[in-house]
N, CA, C and O atoms as a GROMACS GRO file, in nm:
protein
  612
    1MET      N    1   3.993  -0.161   6.928
    1MET     CA    2   4.043  -0.294   6.905
    1MET      C    3   4.051  -0.373   7.035
    1MET      O    4   4.009  -0.488   7.040
    2TYR      N    5   4.103  -0.313   7.138
    2TYR     CA    6   4.118  -0.384   7.265
    2TYR      C    7   3.982  -0.410   7.331
    2TYR      O    8   3.966  -0.507   7.404
    3PHE      N    9   3.886  -0.324   7.304
    3PHE     CA   10   3.750  -0.345   7.354
    3PHE      C   11   3.692  -0.474   7.295
    3PHE      O   12   3.633  -0.554   7.367
    4PHE      N   13   3.710  -0.493   7.165
    4PHE     CA   14   3.660  -0.615   7.101
    4PHE      C   15   3.740  -0.737   7.145
    4PHE      O   16   3.684  -0.845   7.162
    5LEU      N   17   3.870  -0.720   7.162
    5LEU     CA   18   3.952  -0.833   7.208
    5LEU      C   19   3.912  -0.877   7.348
    5LEU      O   20   3.909  -0.997   7.377
    6SER      N   21   3.882  -0.782   7.435
    6SER     CA   22   3.842  -0.821   7.571
    6SER      C   23   3.707  -0.892   7.570
    6SER      O   24   3.686  -0.986   7.647
    7ASN      N   25   3.615  -0.849   7.484
    7ASN     CA   26   3.487  -0.919   7.474
    7ASN      C   27   3.504  -1.056   7.411
    7ASN      O   28   3.436  -1.151   7.452
    8LEU      N   29   3.591  -1.069   7.313
    8LEU     CA   30   3.617  -1.199   7.252
    8LEU      C   31   3.681  -1.295   7.352
    8LEU      O   32   3.645  -1.413   7.357
    9SER      N   33   3.775  -1.246   7.430
    9SER     CA   34   3.839  -1.333   7.530
    9SER      C   35   3.741  -1.373   7.640
    9SER      O   36   3.747  -1.485   7.690
   10SER      N   37   3.652  -1.283   7.678
   10SER     CA   38   3.548  -1.319   7.775
   10SER      C   39   3.454  -1.426   7.720
   10SER      O   40   3.415  -1.518   7.791
   11ALA      N   41   3.418  -1.413   7.594
   11ALA     CA   42   3.332  -1.513   7.531
   11ALA      C   43   3.405  -1.648   7.520
   11ALA      O   44   3.344  -1.753   7.540
   12ASP      N   45   3.534  -1.645   7.490
   12ASP     CA   46   3.613  -1.769   7.481
   12ASP      C   47   3.624  -1.837   7.616
   12ASP      O   48   3.608  -1.959   7.626
   13ILE      N   49   3.652  -1.761   7.720
   13ILE     CA   50   3.663  -1.818   7.854
   13ILE      C   51   3.528  -1.878   7.897
   13ILE      O   52   3.524  -1.987   7.954
   14SER      N   53   3.422  -1.808   7.869
   14SER     CA   54   3.289  -1.860   7.903
   14SER      C   55   3.254  -1.982   7.820
   14SER      O   56   3.189  -2.074   7.870
   15PHE      N   57   3.296  -1.986   7.695
   15PHE     CA   58   3.271  -2.100   7.607
   15PHE      C   59   3.334  -2.227   7.664
   15PHE      O   60   3.270  -2.331   7.669
   16PHE      N   61   3.459  -2.218   7.704
   16PHE     CA   62   3.526  -2.336   7.758
   16PHE      C   63   3.480  -2.369   7.899
   16PHE      O   64   3.489  -2.484   7.942
   17SER      N   65   3.431  -2.270   7.971
   17SER     CA   66   3.383  -2.295   8.107
   17SER      C   67   3.249  -2.367   8.112
   17SER      O   68   3.205  -2.407   8.219
   18THR      N   69   3.184  -2.384   7.998
   18THR     CA   70   3.057  -2.456   7.998
   18THR      C   71   3.074  -2.607   8.000
   18THR      O   72   2.988  -2.677   8.053
   19THR      N   73   3.183  -2.658   7.944
   19THR     CA   74   3.200  -2.803   7.938
   19THR      C   75   3.312  -2.856   8.026
   19THR      O   76   3.300  -2.966   8.081
   20VAL      N   77   3.419  -2.780   8.042
   20VAL     CA   78   3.536  -2.833   8.113
   20VAL      C   79   3.507  -2.866   8.260
   20VAL      O   80   3.550  -2.972   8.305
   21PRO      N   81   3.437  -2.782   8.338
   21PRO     CA   82   3.411  -2.822   8.478
   21PRO      C   83   3.330  -2.951   8.488
   21PRO      O   84   3.357  -3.034   8.575
   22LYS      N   85   3.231  -2.970   8.402
   22LYS     CA   86   3.152  -3.093   8.404
   22LYS      C   87   3.239  -3.213   8.367
   22LYS      O   88   3.224  -3.320   8.425
   23MET      N   89   3.329  -3.195   8.272
   23MET     CA   90   3.417  -3.303   8.231
   23MET      C   91   3.511  -3.341   8.344
   23MET      O   92   3.537  -3.460   8.365
   24ILE      N   93   3.564  -3.244   8.417
   24ILE     CA   94   3.654  -3.272   8.528
   24ILE      C   95   3.582  -3.347   8.640
   24ILE      O   96   3.635  -3.442   8.697
   25VAL      N   97   3.459  -3.304   8.671
   25VAL     CA   98   3.380  -3.373   8.773
   25VAL      C   99   3.349  -3.515   8.729
   25VAL      O  100   3.354  -3.608   8.810
   26ASP      N  101   3.316  -3.534   8.602
   26ASP     CA  102   3.287  -3.668   8.551
   26ASP      C  103   3.409  -3.759   8.556
   26ASP      O  104   3.397  -3.878   8.586
   27ILE      N  105   3.526  -3.706   8.528
   27ILE     CA  106   3.648  -3.786   8.536
   27ILE      C  107   3.677  -3.823   8.680
   27ILE      O  108   3.717  -3.936   8.709
   28LYS      N  109   3.656  -3.730   8.770
   28LYS     CA  110   3.684  -3.755   8.912
   28LYS      C  111   3.587  -3.857   8.972
   28LYS      O  112   3.628  -3.943   9.050
   29THR      N  113   3.459  -3.849   8.935
   29THR     CA  114   3.358  -3.938   8.994
   29THR      C  115   3.331  -4.062   8.910
   29THR      O  116   3.251  -4.147   8.950
   30HIS      N  117   3.396  -4.075   8.794
   30HIS     CA  118   3.376  -4.188   8.702
   30HIS      C  119   3.231  -4.201   8.660
   30HIS      O  120   3.179  -4.312   8.647
   31SER      N  121   3.166  -4.090   8.639
   31SER     CA  122   3.027  -4.087   8.596
   31SER      C  123   3.016  -4.000   8.472
   31SER      O  124   3.072  -3.891   8.467
   32ARG      N  125   2.944  -4.049   8.372
   32ARG     CA  126   2.927  -3.972   8.248
   32ARG      C  127   2.780  -3.943   8.224
   32ARG      O  128   2.731  -3.962   8.112
   33VAL      N  129   2.710  -3.898   8.323
   33VAL     CA  130   2.566  -3.875   8.312
   33VAL      C  131   2.537  -3.727   8.333
   33VAL      O  132   2.592  -3.663   8.424
   34ILE      N  133   2.450  -3.673   8.248
   34ILE     CA  134   2.406  -3.535   8.263
   34ILE      C  135   2.253  -3.535   8.259
   34ILE      O  136   2.192  -3.606   8.179
   35SER      N  137   2.193  -3.456   8.346
   35SER     CA  138   2.047  -3.450   8.350
   35SER      C  139   1.994  -3.370   8.231
   35SER      O  140   2.070  -3.300   8.163
   36TYR      N  141   1.865  -3.382   8.207
   36TYR     CA  142   1.802  -3.311   8.096
   36TYR      C  143   1.813  -3.160   8.114
   36TYR      O  144   1.844  -3.088   8.019
   37GLU      N  145   1.788  -3.112   8.237
   37GLU     CA  146   1.797  -2.969   8.265
   37GLU      C  147   1.941  -2.920   8.251
   37GLU      O  148   1.967  -2.814   8.194
   38GLY      N  149   2.034  -2.999   8.303
   38GLY     CA  150   2.176  -2.964   8.290
   38GLY      C  151   2.220  -2.962   8.145
   38GLY      O  152   2.302  -2.880   8.104
   39CYS      N  153   2.165  -3.054   8.067
   39CYS     CA  154   2.196  -3.061   7.925
   39CYS      C  155   2.145  -2.937   7.852
   39CYS      O  156   2.217  -2.880   7.770
   40LEU      N  157   2.022  -2.895   7.882
   40LEU     CA  158   1.968  -2.775   7.819
   40LEU      C  159   2.048  -2.650   7.857
   40LEU      O  160   2.074  -2.564   7.773
   41THR      N  161   2.086  -2.642   7.984
   41THR     CA  162   2.165  -2.528   8.029
   41THR      C  163   2.301  -2.524   7.961
   41THR      O  164   2.345  -2.420   7.913
   42GLN      N  165   2.366  -2.639   7.958
   42GLN     CA  166   2.498  -2.646   7.894
   42GLN      C  167   2.488  -2.617   7.745
   42GLN      O  168   2.572  -2.545   7.690
   43MET      N  169   2.386  -2.671   7.679
   43MET     CA  170   2.370  -2.650   7.536
   43MET      C  171   2.344  -2.503   7.504
   43MET      O  172   2.402  -2.448   7.410
   44SER      N  173   2.257  -2.439   7.582
   44SER     CA  174   2.226  -2.299   7.551
   44SER      C  175   2.345  -2.208   7.576
   44SER      O  176   2.370  -2.117   7.496
   45SER      N  177   2.419  -2.230   7.684
   45SER     CA  178   2.535  -2.144   7.709
   45SER      C  179   2.648  -2.173   7.610
   45SER      O  180   2.720  -2.082   7.571
   46LEU      N  181   2.664  -2.299   7.570
   46LEU     CA  182   2.767  -2.332   7.473
   46LEU      C  183   2.737  -2.267   7.338
   46LEU      O  184   2.827  -2.212   7.275
   47ILE      N  185   2.612  -2.273   7.295
   47ILE     CA  186   2.574  -2.211   7.167
   47ILE      C  187   2.582  -2.060   7.177
   47ILE      O  188   2.625  -1.994   7.082
   48LEU      N  189   2.542  -2.004   7.290
   48LEU     CA  190   2.547  -1.859   7.308
   48LEU      C  191   2.689  -1.807   7.292
   48LEU      O  192   2.712  -1.715   7.214
   49PHE      N  193   2.783  -1.866   7.365
   49PHE     CA  194   2.920  -1.815   7.360
   49PHE      C  195   2.993  -1.855   7.231
   49PHE      O  196   3.079  -1.781   7.183
   50GLY      N  197   2.959  -1.971   7.176
   50GLY     CA  198   3.019  -2.010   7.049
   50GLY      C  199   2.974  -1.921   6.935
   50GLY      O  200   3.055  -1.882   6.850
   51CYS      N  201   2.846  -1.888   6.933
   51CYS     CA  202   2.794  -1.798   6.830
   51CYS      C  203   2.847  -1.656   6.851
   51CYS      O  204   2.870  -1.583   6.755
   52MET      N  205   2.866  -1.619   6.976
   52MET     CA  206   2.919  -1.485   7.004
   52MET      C  207   3.062  -1.474   6.951
   52MET      O  208   3.102  -1.368   6.901
   53ASP      N  209   3.140  -1.581   6.963
   53ASP     CA  210   3.274  -1.582   6.901
   53ASP      C  211   3.263  -1.558   6.751
   53ASP      O  212   3.338  -1.478   6.694
   54SER      N  213   3.172  -1.628   6.688
   54SER     CA  214   3.157  -1.620   6.543
   54SER      C  215   3.106  -1.484   6.497
   54SER      O  216   3.139  -1.440   6.386
   55THR      N  217   3.028  -1.417   6.579
   55THR     CA  218   2.978  -1.286   6.539
   55THR      C  219   3.072  -1.172   6.576
   55THR      O  220   3.066  -1.064   6.517
   56LEU      N  221   3.159  -1.195   6.673
   56LEU     CA  222   3.256  -1.091   6.709
   56LEU      C  223   3.372  -1.082   6.609
   56LEU      O  224   3.429  -0.975   6.590
   57LEU      N  225   3.406  -1.192   6.547
   57LEU     CA  226   3.519  -1.190   6.453
   57LEU      C  227   3.494  -1.100   6.331
   57LEU      O  228   3.585  -1.026   6.294
   58PRO      N  229   3.377  -1.102   6.268
   58PRO     CA  230   3.354  -1.004   6.159
   58PRO      C  231   3.352  -0.860   6.208
   58PRO      O  232   3.391  -0.769   6.135
   59VAL      N  233   3.306  -0.838   6.330
   59VAL     CA  234   3.308  -0.703   6.386
   59VAL      C  235   3.453  -0.656   6.403
   59VAL      O  236   3.485  -0.541   6.374
   60MET      N  237   3.537  -0.745   6.450
   60MET     CA  238   3.679  -0.711   6.466
   60MET      C  239   3.745  -0.688   6.330
   60MET      O  240   3.832  -0.602   6.317
   61ALA      N  241   3.705  -0.765   6.230
   61ALA     CA  242   3.758  -0.745   6.096
   61ALA      C  243   3.716  -0.609   6.040
   61ALA      O  244   3.795  -0.540   5.976
   62TYR      N  245   3.592  -0.572   6.066
   62TYR     CA  246   3.545  -0.440   6.022
   62TYR      C  247   3.621  -0.328   6.094
   62TYR      O  248   3.654  -0.226   6.034
   63ASP      N  249   3.648  -0.348   6.222
   63ASP     CA  250   3.726  -0.252   6.299
   63ASP      C  251   3.864  -0.232   6.238
   63ASP      O  252   3.911  -0.119   6.225
   64ARG      N  253   3.930  -0.341   6.201
   64ARG     CA  254   4.062  -0.332   6.139
   64ARG      C  255   4.053  -0.270   6.001
   64ARG      O  256   4.142  -0.193   5.961
   65PHE      N  257   3.949  -0.301   5.927
   65PHE     CA  258   3.930  -0.241   5.795
   65PHE      C  259   3.919  -0.090   5.805
   65PHE      O  260   3.982  -0.017   5.728
   66VAL      N  261   3.840  -0.042   5.899
   66VAL     CA  262   3.823   0.103   5.916
   66VAL      C  263   3.955   0.165   5.961
   66VAL      O  264   3.990   0.274   5.915
   67ALA      N  265   4.028   0.098   6.049
   67ALA     CA  266   4.155   0.153   6.097
   67ALA      C  267   4.259   0.163   5.987
   67ALA      O  268   4.340   0.256   5.985
   68ILE      N  269   4.257   0.067   5.893
   68ILE     CA  270   4.358   0.068   5.786
   68ILE      C  271   4.315   0.157   5.670
   68ILE      O  272   4.396   0.235   5.619
   69CYS      N  273   4.191   0.147   5.628
   69CYS     CA  274   4.147   0.218   5.508
   69CYS      C  275   4.101   0.362   5.533
   69CYS      O  276   4.109   0.446   5.444
   70HIS      N  277   4.055   0.390   5.654
   70HIS     CA  278   4.008   0.525   5.687
   70HIS      C  279   4.068   0.569   5.822
   70HIS      O  280   3.993   0.590   5.917
   71PRO      N  281   4.199   0.583   5.830
   71PRO     CA  282   4.259   0.612   5.960
   71PRO      C  283   4.221   0.748   6.017
   71PRO      O  284   4.214   0.764   6.139
   72LEU      N  285   4.196   0.846   5.932
   72LEU     CA  286   4.162   0.978   5.983
   72LEU      C  287   4.018   0.986   6.032
   72LEU      O  288   3.985   1.071   6.115
   73HIS      N  289   3.933   0.899   5.983
   73HIS     CA  290   3.792   0.898   6.023
   73HIS      C  291   3.761   0.786   6.123
   73HIS      O  292   3.645   0.764   6.158
   74TYR      N  293   3.864   0.718   6.169
   74TYR     CA  294   3.843   0.601   6.256
   74TYR      C  295   3.766   0.638   6.383
   74TYR      O  296   3.673   0.567   6.421
   75THR      N  297   3.804   0.745   6.448
   75THR     CA  298   3.739   0.781   6.575
   75THR      C  299   3.594   0.824   6.555
   75THR      O  300   3.512   0.813   6.647
   76ILE      N  301   3.562   0.872   6.437
   76ILE     CA  302   3.423   0.911   6.409
   76ILE      C  303   3.340   0.787   6.374
   76ILE      O  304   3.229   0.770   6.424
   77ILE      N  305   3.396   0.701   6.289
   77ILE     CA  306   3.322   0.582   6.245
   77ILE      C  307   3.308   0.482   6.360
   77ILE      O  308   3.199   0.429   6.382
   78MET      N  309   3.415   0.456   6.430
   78MET     CA  310   3.414   0.357   6.538
   78MET      C  311   3.411   0.427   6.674
   78MET      O  312   3.502   0.412   6.755
   79SER      N  313   3.308   0.502   6.696
   79SER     CA  314   3.290   0.570   6.824
   79SER      C  315   3.259   0.467   6.933
   79SER      O  316   3.220   0.355   6.900
   80PRO      N  317   3.274   0.503   7.060
   80PRO     CA  318   3.239   0.408   7.166
   80PRO      C  319   3.093   0.362   7.159
   80PRO      O  320   3.062   0.247   7.192
   81ARG      N  321   3.007   0.449   7.115
   81ARG     CA  322   2.865   0.411   7.102
   81ARG      C  323   2.849   0.304   6.994
   81ARG      O  324   2.775   0.208   7.013
   82THR      N  325   2.916   0.321   6.881
   82THR     CA  326   2.910   0.223   6.772
   82THR      C  327   2.967   0.089   6.816
   82THR      O  328   2.912  -0.016   6.783
   83CYS      N  329   3.076   0.093   6.889
   83CYS     CA  330   3.137  -0.032   6.939
   83CYS      C  331   3.043  -0.105   7.033
   83CYS      O  332   3.030  -0.227   7.025
   84CYS      N  333   2.978  -0.033   7.121
   84CYS     CA  334   2.882  -0.095   7.213
   84CYS      C  335   2.763  -0.153   7.138
   84CYS      O  336   2.712  -0.259   7.174
   85ILE      N  337   2.718  -0.084   7.034
   85ILE     CA  338   2.607  -0.135   6.953
   85ILE      C  339   2.648  -0.265   6.883
   85ILE      O  340   2.570  -0.359   6.877
   86PHE      N  341   2.770  -0.269   6.830
   86PHE     CA  342   2.818  -0.392   6.767
   86PHE      C  343   2.822  -0.509   6.865
   86PHE      O  344   2.784  -0.621   6.831
   87ILE      N  345   2.868  -0.482   6.987
   87ILE     CA  346   2.875  -0.588   7.088
   87ILE      C  347   2.735  -0.634   7.127
   87ILE      O  348   2.710  -0.754   7.140
   88LEU      N  349   2.644  -0.540   7.145
   88LEU     CA  350   2.506  -0.577   7.181
   88LEU      C  351   2.436  -0.654   7.069
   88LEU      O  352   2.363  -0.750   7.097
   89VAL      N  353   2.456  -0.614   6.946
   89VAL     CA  354   2.397  -0.688   6.834
   89VAL      C  355   2.455  -0.829   6.829
   89VAL      O  356   2.382  -0.926   6.805
   90SER      N  357   2.584  -0.841   6.850
   90SER     CA  358   2.648  -0.973   6.853
   90SER      C  359   2.589  -1.060   6.963
   90SER      O  360   2.562  -1.178   6.942
   91PHE      N  361   2.569  -1.001   7.081
   91PHE     CA  362   2.514  -1.077   7.192
   91PHE      C  363   2.369  -1.119   7.165
   91PHE      O  364   2.332  -1.233   7.191
   92PHE      N  365   2.288  -1.028   7.112
   92PHE     CA  366   2.147  -1.060   7.090
   92PHE      C  367   2.127  -1.159   6.975
   92PHE      O  368   2.036  -1.241   6.981
   93VAL      N  369   2.210  -1.154   6.872
   93VAL     CA  370   2.204  -1.255   6.766
   93VAL      C  371   2.242  -1.391   6.823
   93VAL      O  372   2.180  -1.492   6.789
   94SER      N  373   2.343  -1.394   6.908
   94SER     CA  374   2.384  -1.519   6.972
   94SER      C  375   2.276  -1.571   7.066
   94SER      O  376   2.250  -1.692   7.071
   95LEU      N  377   2.214  -1.482   7.139
   95LEU     CA  378   2.105  -1.522   7.229
   95LEU      C  379   1.986  -1.576   7.150
   95LEU      O  380   1.925  -1.675   7.190
   96LEU      N  381   1.953  -1.513   7.040
   96LEU     CA  382   1.845  -1.560   6.954
   96LEU      C  383   1.876  -1.700   6.902
   96LEU      O  384   1.789  -1.787   6.902
   97ASP      N  385   1.997  -1.721   6.857
   97ASP     CA  386   2.039  -1.852   6.807
   97ASP      C  387   2.029  -1.958   6.916
   97ASP      O  388   1.978  -2.067   6.892
   98SER      N  389   2.077  -1.926   7.033
   98SER     CA  390   2.073  -2.019   7.145
   98SER      C  391   1.931  -2.053   7.186
   98SER      O  392   1.900  -2.170   7.211
   99GLN      N  393   1.845  -1.954   7.193
   99GLN     CA  394   1.708  -1.979   7.236
   99GLN      C  395   1.625  -2.050   7.130
   99GLN      O  396   1.530  -2.121   7.163
  100MET      N  397   1.660  -2.033   7.003
  100MET     CA  398   1.592  -2.109   6.899
  100MET      C  399   1.621  -2.258   6.914
  100MET      O  400   1.532  -2.341   6.894
  101TYR      N  401   1.743  -2.293   6.948
  101TYR     CA  402   1.775  -2.434   6.974
  101TYR      C  403   1.698  -2.484   7.096
  101TYR      O  404   1.645  -2.595   7.095
  102ASN      N  405   1.691  -2.403   7.201
  102ASN     CA  406   1.618  -2.445   7.321
  102ASN      C  407   1.471  -2.468   7.292
  102ASN      O  408   1.413  -2.567   7.337
  103VAL      N  409   1.410  -2.379   7.217
  103VAL     CA  410   1.268  -2.395   7.184
  103VAL      C  411   1.247  -2.520   7.101
  103VAL      O  412   1.149  -2.593   7.120
  104THR      N  413   1.338  -2.546   7.009
  104THR     CA  414   1.328  -2.666   6.926
  104THR      C  415   1.335  -2.792   7.010
  104THR      O  416   1.255  -2.884   6.991
  105VAL      N  417   1.428  -2.797   7.103
  105VAL     CA  418   1.445  -2.917   7.186
  105VAL      C  419   1.332  -2.930   7.287
  105VAL      O  420   1.289  -3.041   7.317
  106LEU      N  421   1.283  -2.819   7.340
  106LEU     CA  422   1.175  -2.826   7.438
  106LEU      C  423   1.042  -2.872   7.378
  106LEU      O  424   0.955  -2.917   7.452
  107GLN      N  425   1.026  -2.862   7.248
  107GLN     CA  426   0.904  -2.909   7.184
  107GLN      C  427   0.900  -3.060   7.171
  107GLN      O  428   0.793  -3.118   7.151
  108LEU      N  429   1.014  -3.125   7.183
  108LEU     CA  430   1.018  -3.270   7.170
  108LEU      C  431   0.958  -3.337   7.293
  108LEU      O  432   0.957  -3.281   7.402
  109THR      N  433   0.907  -3.456   7.273
  109THR     CA  434   0.849  -3.533   7.383
  109THR      C  435   0.930  -3.661   7.405
  109THR      O  436   1.023  -3.690   7.330
  110CYS      N  437   0.895  -3.734   7.506
  110CYS     CA  438   0.947  -3.868   7.536
  110CYS      C  439   1.073  -3.872   7.622
  110CYS      O  440   1.109  -3.980   7.668
  111PHE      N  441   1.139  -3.764   7.645
  111PHE     CA  442   1.260  -3.776   7.725
  111PHE      C  443   1.278  -3.663   7.824
  111PHE      O  444   1.388  -3.609   7.837
  112LYS      N  445   1.174  -3.626   7.894
  112LYS     CA  446   1.184  -3.517   7.992
  112LYS      C  447   1.254  -3.561   8.120
  112LYS      O  448   1.320  -3.480   8.185
  113ASP      N  449   1.242  -3.689   8.158
  113ASP     CA  450   1.298  -3.735   8.286
  113ASP      C  451   1.414  -3.831   8.268
  113ASP      O  452   1.436  -3.915   8.355
  114ILE      N  453   1.490  -3.820   8.160
  114ILE     CA  454   1.600  -3.913   8.142
  114ILE      C  455   1.732  -3.844   8.174
  114ILE      O  456   1.741  -3.721   8.184
  115GLU      N  457   1.834  -3.926   8.189
  115GLU     CA  458   1.970  -3.876   8.204
  115GLU      C  459   2.049  -3.917   8.082
  115GLU      O  460   2.040  -4.032   8.037
  116ILE      N  461   2.126  -3.827   8.029
  116ILE     CA  462   2.199  -3.850   7.905
  116ILE      C  463   2.339  -3.897   7.940
  116ILE      O  464   2.405  -3.840   8.027
  117SER      N  465   2.384  -4.000   7.872
  117SER     CA  466   2.511  -4.064   7.904
  117SER      C  467   2.627  -3.996   7.832
  117SER      O  468   2.691  -4.056   7.745
  118SER      N  469   2.654  -3.873   7.867
  118SER     CA  470   2.766  -3.799   7.809
  118SER      C  471   2.790  -3.674   7.893
  118SER      O  472   2.697  -3.623   7.956
  119PHE      N  473   2.913  -3.626   7.895
  119PHE     CA  474   2.940  -3.502   7.968
  119PHE      C  475   2.912  -3.381   7.881
  119PHE      O  476   2.902  -3.269   7.931
  120PHE      N  477   2.898  -3.402   7.750
  120PHE     CA  478   2.875  -3.294   7.656
  120PHE      C  479   2.738  -3.312   7.592
  120PHE      O  480   2.701  -3.423   7.553
  121CYS      N  481   2.663  -3.205   7.582
  121CYS     CA  482   2.527  -3.210   7.530
  121CYS      C  483   2.522  -3.140   7.395
  121CYS      O  484   2.538  -3.018   7.387
  122ASP      N  485   2.498  -3.216   7.290
  122ASP     CA  486   2.493  -3.165   7.154
  122ASP      C  487   2.348  -3.154   7.108
  122ASP      O  488   2.268  -3.244   7.135
  123PRO      N  489   2.310  -3.045   7.039
  123PRO     CA  490   2.171  -3.032   6.995
  123PRO      C  491   2.126  -3.147   6.904
  123PRO      O  492   2.013  -3.194   6.915
  124SER      N  493   2.214  -3.193   6.815
  124SER     CA  494   2.174  -3.302   6.726
  124SER      C  495   2.152  -3.431   6.804
  124SER      O  496   2.068  -3.513   6.767
  125GLN      N  497   2.226  -3.449   6.911
  125GLN     CA  498   2.208  -3.566   6.998
  125GLN      C  499   2.069  -3.562   7.063
  125GLN      O  500   2.001  -3.664   7.071
  126LEU      N  501   2.029  -3.446   7.109
  126LEU     CA  502   1.896  -3.432   7.170
  126LEU      C  503   1.784  -3.448   7.069
  126LEU      O  504   1.681  -3.507   7.099
  127LEU      N  505   1.804  -3.395   6.948
  127LEU     CA  506   1.700  -3.407   6.846
  127LEU      C  507   1.680  -3.552   6.804
  127LEU      O  508   1.570  -3.591   6.767
  128ASN      N  509   1.786  -3.633   6.808
  128ASN     CA  510   1.773  -3.774   6.773
  128ASN      C  511   1.703  -3.855   6.881
  128ASN      O  512   1.651  -3.963   6.852
  129LEU      N  513   1.700  -3.806   7.005
  129LEU     CA  514   1.634  -3.878   7.114
  129LEU      C  515   1.483  -3.861   7.115
  129LEU      O  516   1.413  -3.940   7.179
  130GLY      N  517   1.432  -3.762   7.046
  130GLY     CA  518   1.290  -3.732   7.051
  130GLY      C  519   1.205  -3.835   6.977
  130GLY      O  520   1.251  -3.897   6.881
  131CYS      N  521   1.082  -3.852   7.022
  131CYS     CA  522   0.988  -3.946   6.961
  131CYS      C  523   0.890  -3.877   6.866
  131CYS      O  524   0.823  -3.945   6.788
  132SER      N  525   0.881  -3.747   6.872
  132SER     CA  526   0.782  -3.676   6.791
  132SER      C  527   0.836  -3.651   6.650
  132SER      O  528   0.950  -3.685   6.618
  133ASP      N  529   0.752  -3.591   6.567
  133ASP     CA  530   0.788  -3.560   6.429
  133ASP      C  531   0.900  -3.458   6.428
  133ASP      O  532   0.894  -3.358   6.500
  134THR      N  533   1.002  -3.481   6.347
  134THR     CA  534   1.119  -3.394   6.347
  134THR      C  535   1.123  -3.300   6.226
  134THR      O  536   1.224  -3.232   6.206
  135PHE      N  537   1.016  -3.294   6.148
  135PHE     CA  538   1.016  -3.207   6.030
  135PHE      C  539   1.034  -3.061   6.071
  135PHE      O  540   1.116  -2.990   6.014
  136MET      N  541   0.955  -3.016   6.169
  136MET     CA  542   0.964  -2.876   6.213
  136MET      C  543   1.101  -2.848   6.275
  136MET      O  544   1.154  -2.738   6.259
  137ASN      N  545   1.156  -2.944   6.344
  137ASN     CA  546   1.289  -2.926   6.403
  137ASN      C  547   1.394  -2.910   6.293
  137ASN      O  548   1.487  -2.830   6.309
  138ASN      N  549   1.382  -2.983   6.184
  138ASN     CA  550   1.475  -2.968   6.073
  138ASN      C  551   1.461  -2.830   6.008
  138ASN      O  552   1.561  -2.769   5.971
  139VAL      N  553   1.338  -2.782   5.995
  139VAL     CA  554   1.316  -2.650   5.937
  139VAL      C  555   1.381  -2.542   6.025
  139VAL      O  556   1.449  -2.453   5.975
  140VAL      N  557   1.361  -2.553   6.156
  140VAL     CA  558   1.421  -2.456   6.248
  140VAL      C  559   1.574  -2.466   6.244
  140VAL      O  560   1.642  -2.364   6.251
  141SER      N  561   1.627  -2.587   6.233
  141SER     CA  562   1.773  -2.604   6.223
  141SER      C  563   1.828  -2.536   6.098
  141SER      O  564   1.934  -2.474   6.103
  142TYR      N  565   1.756  -2.547   5.986
  142TYR     CA  566   1.801  -2.480   5.865
  142TYR      C  567   1.793  -2.328   5.878
  142TYR      O  568   1.879  -2.257   5.826
  143ILE      N  569   1.693  -2.278   5.947
  143ILE     CA  570   1.684  -2.134   5.971
  143ILE      C  571   1.800  -2.087   6.058
  143ILE      O  572   1.859  -1.981   6.032
  144ILE      N  573   1.833  -2.165   6.160
  144ILE     CA  574   1.946  -2.129   6.247
  144ILE      C  575   2.076  -2.128   6.169
  144ILE      O  576   2.160  -2.040   6.187
  145ILE      N  577   2.093  -2.226   6.081
  145ILE     CA  578   2.214  -2.231   5.999
  145ILE      C  579   2.221  -2.110   5.906
  145ILE      O  580   2.328  -2.052   5.886
  146ALA      N  581   2.106  -2.070   5.852
  146ALA     CA  582   2.104  -1.953   5.765
  146ALA      C  583   2.139  -1.827   5.842
  146ALA      O  584   2.210  -1.740   5.790
  147ILE      N  585   2.090  -1.815   5.965
  147ILE     CA  586   2.122  -1.698   6.048
  147ILE      C  587   2.271  -1.699   6.084
  147ILE      O  588   2.338  -1.596   6.076
  148SER      N  589   2.322  -1.813   6.121
  148SER     CA  590   2.463  -1.823   6.162
  148SER      C  591   2.556  -1.812   6.043
  148SER      O  592   2.668  -1.761   6.055
  149GLY      N  593   2.512  -1.859   5.927
  149GLY     CA  594   2.599  -1.858   5.810
  149GLY      C  595   2.611  -1.724   5.743
  149GLY      O  596   2.709  -1.697   5.675
  150PHE      N  597   2.512  -1.639   5.762
  150PHE     CA  598   2.511  -1.508   5.699
  150PHE      C  599   2.491  -1.399   5.803
  150PHE      O  600   2.385  -1.337   5.808
  151PRO      N  601   2.593  -1.374   5.887
  151PRO     CA  602   2.577  -1.269   5.990
  151PRO      C  603   2.566  -1.131   5.926
  151PRO      O  604   2.625  -1.105   5.822
  152PRO      N  605   2.491  -1.044   5.990
  152PRO     CA  606   2.478  -0.908   5.934
  152PRO      C  607   2.610  -0.833   5.940
  152PRO      O  608   2.686  -0.844   6.036
  153THR      N  609   2.636  -0.756   5.836
  153THR     CA  610   2.762  -0.679   5.832
  153THR      C  611   2.733  -0.532   5.828
  153THR      O  612   2.826  -0.451   5.825
   0.00000   0.00000   0.00000
């Protein structure tokens, strides 16, 4: 349980560390501009750690289920190897989700050298800035939602 809690807290700290430092700098300098590269970096790390939060919570629920319903078999079912596999699967699903958004945004044209007027970079905001056909981007967005909505158990 504490192993999963420490990973969840690390993901939470990293999640908030993606936007808060940029927001503080923007407040201090009175500037609300983020570069395209900075936007992609912030978006990918925000999605990575946000999705990791969402995938760690069912793992923690399963851990509690095993501890309550099968207390005598808990150490066999939830071995350290199994716990590490759950964490790695959670990380790789989150990384896949994050990189699918990056690939979707990188396929767009017309705004490679612009600066975005916001301290926070949202994928839907970037998809609306593109000049190219957005049909494939919508298909990829629906696939990402399906992956995020139905995590493996």
